[in-house]
N, C-alpha and C positions, 0 to 999 in steps of 0.2 A: 349679472354683476360684471364689473370689469375686473380684469386680473392682472396681477403683477408677476413676471417671471423672474425668479431669482437666479442666481448663479449655479445653484444645485438642480435648476430644472424642475422645482417644486412650484406649482401653481398656488398662490395665496390669495384667497378673495379679499378684495378691499372692502371697506364699510358699505353697508347698504342702508341707506337713510331714506330722506325725503325725496319727493319727485320734482322739486323746484330746480330752476336753472342752476342756481349756485351749487347745488349738490352734484348736479350732472358735470359741470364744469370742474369742480373739485377732483372728481374722480378721473375725469379725462386728463387732466394736468398730471396727476400721479401716475397714471397708465403710460403717458409719454416720458415722464422722468424715469420710470422704470426701464423703459426699453432702449432709451437713448445711452450711449457710451459716457463714461466720465470725461468732463471737460465740457459737456453741453449743458445748457440751462434752459428751463421753461418757466417764464414768469408771466403771470396774468398782469397787464398793465393797466386796463380801464374796464369799466363796465358798459352798459348799453350806449352805445356810438353811432351816430348818425354819419355815415360817409359821404352821402350825397342825398338828393331829394328821393331816389328809388330805394336805397338800401340803407336799412337800420340794422345793426348786428347787436348781438347781446353781450358781447365782450371782446377785447382784444387780448392775445396772449403772444408775447414775444419768444420767439426760439433763436437761441444764439449758439453758434458753434464755437470749437475752441480756437479757430483762427480770427474770432471776432466778427465774423459776418453775422447777419441777423436776418430775420423774416417775420412777419406779423401773421398771426392765424386771426382770421375774422370768423369769430365763434357765432354759430346760429344754433340756439337751444330749442329743441322742439319735444314736446311730451310724445307726439307721434309724427312719423314722416313717411307719407305714402309715395310711390314712385311719381304720381303725378304732380306732388308738392316738390319734388326735386326738380322738375323739369322748369317749373316757374322760377324756383330759387336761382338755378343755374342761368336763367335768362337774366334776372336781375344782376347776377354776378358779372355779367359783360360790362356793366357800367363801372366796374372798377378796374382802373389801370394797375396791373401788378408791377409794371417797370417804372412807374413813374415815382419820382421821389428817390430817397435814399434807402428806402426798405421795402423790398418786395411783399406783396400781400397775397395770402392764400385763403380760400373759403374753408372752414372746418365746421362740420356738422356734429352736434352732440345730441344724442337721444336715447331713449330707452331701448329701442330695438330696430334694426334696419334689415329688411328683407334682402335676399339675393339680387332681386331686381333693382331695388334702390341703391344698394351698393355699387352695382354695376354702372348704373347711370352716373353716380357721383364720382367714380373712379374715372369713367369716360370724359366726364366734365373737369377733370383735374383737381377736384376737391377732395379734401381729407375728412375723416369722420371717425367717430367712436360711439359705442353703445354699451348698455349694461350687459350684454350677452358676451361681450369679450372680442368684437370685431372692432379692429382699429387698422386706419390707413393713413400714413403721412408721407406725401412725396414731395420733395421740396428740390428746386434747381439751385437755389442759393439761400442759405448753406445747403450743399449736397447731402441729401439723406432720404432714405426709403425704408419704410416699416410698414408691414402688413401682417396682420395676425386675423385668424380666423376663430370664432368662439363657438358657442353652442347654436344648433341650427333652429331652435324654436323661440318665439318669443317668451321670456321669462315672464311676463305680465300681460298675456293677451287680452285684449278689449272682449267684453262679453256682447258678441253679436252673432247672427248666424253664420256658420261657416260656408264660405263660397268656393266653388270648385269648377274645374272643367271636366270632371267626370260624367260618362254616361252618353248615350247616343245624340240626345238633342245638342248637348254642348259640343260634341264632335261634329255635327252638321253645321253648326253656326261658325266653329274654327275653320272648317275646311271652305266655307262659302267667304269668310272674310280673307282667307289665303288667296283663293282663286279669283276673286272679283275685285277689280279696283274701285276704290269709293270715288266720289261721294255717293251715298245712299242712306235712306232712312231706314228705321227699325222695320217698318212693314215691307218695305221692298226687300230687305235683307232676308226677312222671314221667309218671302216666297221663293228667293234663290235658294235658300237653305232647306225648304220644306220642313220648317220647325215652328212651333208656336210663337207668335210674337212676344208673348210673356217671358218665354225661355231666352229669346234673343236679346231682349231688353236687359235680363239678368246678366247675360254673359258680356254684354257691352257695358254694363256698369263695372264689372269686375275688371275688365280689360282698360276701362278708362282710368280706374283707380291705379292701376298699375302701369299706366303710361305706355300702353303698347297700342292703343288706338286714342285719336282725338276727335272731339265732336265740337260742333258749332253752337251758338246760342239757342238754336232750335232743336238741339239733340241729333241732328244729321251726323253721320260717320264721314268725317273729312280725310283722314290719313290711318293707314294700318302698317306697323311695323312686322310684316309677315314673318320675318326671321324670329324676331322675339317671341312671336305668337306661337310659332310651331315648337319652339324651345319650351316655352310655358306650357303647352298643352302635352308635351311628352313628360312633364313631371307627374302627370296623372294618367296619361294614356301610354300603354306599352304594348308593342306588338305581341309579346309572348304571353303577357297577363290579361288583356283586354280581349283577345281572340281565342277561340278554341283550336288550339294548334297541334297537329300531330306530325311525326316524323316518318319518312320513307326512304327507301333506297331505289334508286334507278339503276339497275345491274349494268347497263351498257355505259351510256355517257350523257352529259347534260345537253349535249348537241342533238343526240338522237331523242331526247325527251322533248326539245324544241320541235323536232319534225313531228312527233306524234301530236303536240299541242296545236299544230297548224291544221289538223284534220280532226280535232276533237269536237264531239258533238255536245259536251257538257259545258256551260258557261264558266268562266274563269277570267280572273286578271291578275297577272304578274306584278310583284312587287319587290322592293328590297334590291339586292345586288345586281340582278338582271337589269332592272329599269337603270340604274347608275351605270352599267356598262355600256349601254347603247347611248347615254347622254353625256356623261363626264367619266369616261373608264379610268381607273388607276391600276385595275389588275384583272384578269379574266375570272368571272364568278366561280366559285366552287360550290354555292348552294342556290338552288332554285326555290324560290318562294312564290305562292299563289293563294289568292283568295278564290273561294268558291262557296256558293250555298248548298252545294252537294259534294262535299269533299271526299266521301267514302266512294261515291259513284265515279267522281273524276279519278280517284286513285285506281279503281277498278278498269277503267277505260283506257289508263295509261300504262297499265300492268306494273304499278309499283308494289313493293313489298313493305309492309310496315316495319320499321326497325328504329330501335332506340339508339344503337350505337353504329357508327359509319354512315349515317344517313346523309343524303345529299339533296334532299327535297323536303319542304315543309309545305303542307296545305293547311289552310286556316279558315274556319266558319268564322265570318267577320262579325265584329260586336254590332255592326249596323250596316245597312245597304248603302250608306254614304260612301263607302270605298269603292263602289262601282259608279259613282259619280264622275263625270268628265274624264271618263278613261280615253286612252288613244291607241291607235293601232299602228304597228310598224312591222314590215317584214313579215306579215301573216300572224302576228302575235298580238294579243292584247294586253295592255298595261294599265295600271292604275295612274292617276294624275300625279304629277311631280310632288305636289303638296303631301299627298298620302305617302308616296314612296319615300320623302325625305322623313316624315315622322316614324315610318317603320323602321328606316335604317338607324335613325337616332337611338332607338330602343332595341335593336336587332342584336343577334349573337355574333361574336367573332370580331371581324374587322368591319362590321356594319357601320359602326360611328365614324370610323375614317371615311368610308364612302359617303356618308350622309354630308361629311363637311365638304367633299369635292363636288357634290350635286348641288349643294347650297351655293357654293361660289358660282358654279354656272347659272343657276336660278337668278342670282343676283346681277349677273352680267348679260342676260338674255330674257329680261321680265316680260318682253313685249311677245315673246316666243309661246308663253304658257299661262300667262296672267291676262284675263279677260278685261 
């Protein structure tokens, strides 16, 4: 449901009736009126309107400021809006000239629920939105106004269909392959690269297609992948600390001494996290060394580490899947996970790891040829 915020900061639910466009529009209008200061007006001017050959909107709502300046919201009502629907909608929006005529025009989406990815795409496309979960955004240049509120995180009326997720080893393999290999490629080719069943690859591709993270041609071949959005989506379900079996240790000397021992280590490993970021896009010296190993206890013994829950400076992890060892690289005698794996681990790691993840991702954007095949 949409919410109105009163001066006493008490959230009062608005009426929750039918699911038709008229009801959605009425609730959105009330929500806007509640959040705009006195002197502003929100007035529905017309119902379904064809602006041109490509764009038919469900309603036009006028926003007027206290100085008399006005803008028109071109309202698109949807029962459901997936991220891929947003992409096509924003493409049609390009046919509307916001600056033509006396009144600027802005696209405004009204629906039952907008996922975080859909809201991100709408905001990036400078479109406003409102949903029944209390998510609302309005950003106008003229008249100048910015409103953004966050509602409940879950769909208040989810569709009855099988839950799709990126949990598990098979999904992790597909995500890593999509990030590391540039398209185009088909499902079977991707399955070979990911070493995953074609059926699992197809399911993951369908999910990511719905969320506008990848795009496919008419034959179903994958043409483009937004690898940054892909890693962020994966890490809503994959977590370094939760998905892997992690134990903390203390290196009594220094992390430099630990690296010297790793160079001569007989147990296989791959460093991840801050150490990877420090050799690619450093923002500070690492305080924590993190490594994957299929034999973490044996590795700890060879390195002379002491298990410790407090004051630890080393983490060893038995991985959720051997995909963490795919496409590793070596530098200065040390073995590192791929940059896509390191970024995912940092995004979900402890301490300042998320900040280091952002620095690493920026480097990866600028040097895609250096890491993406």
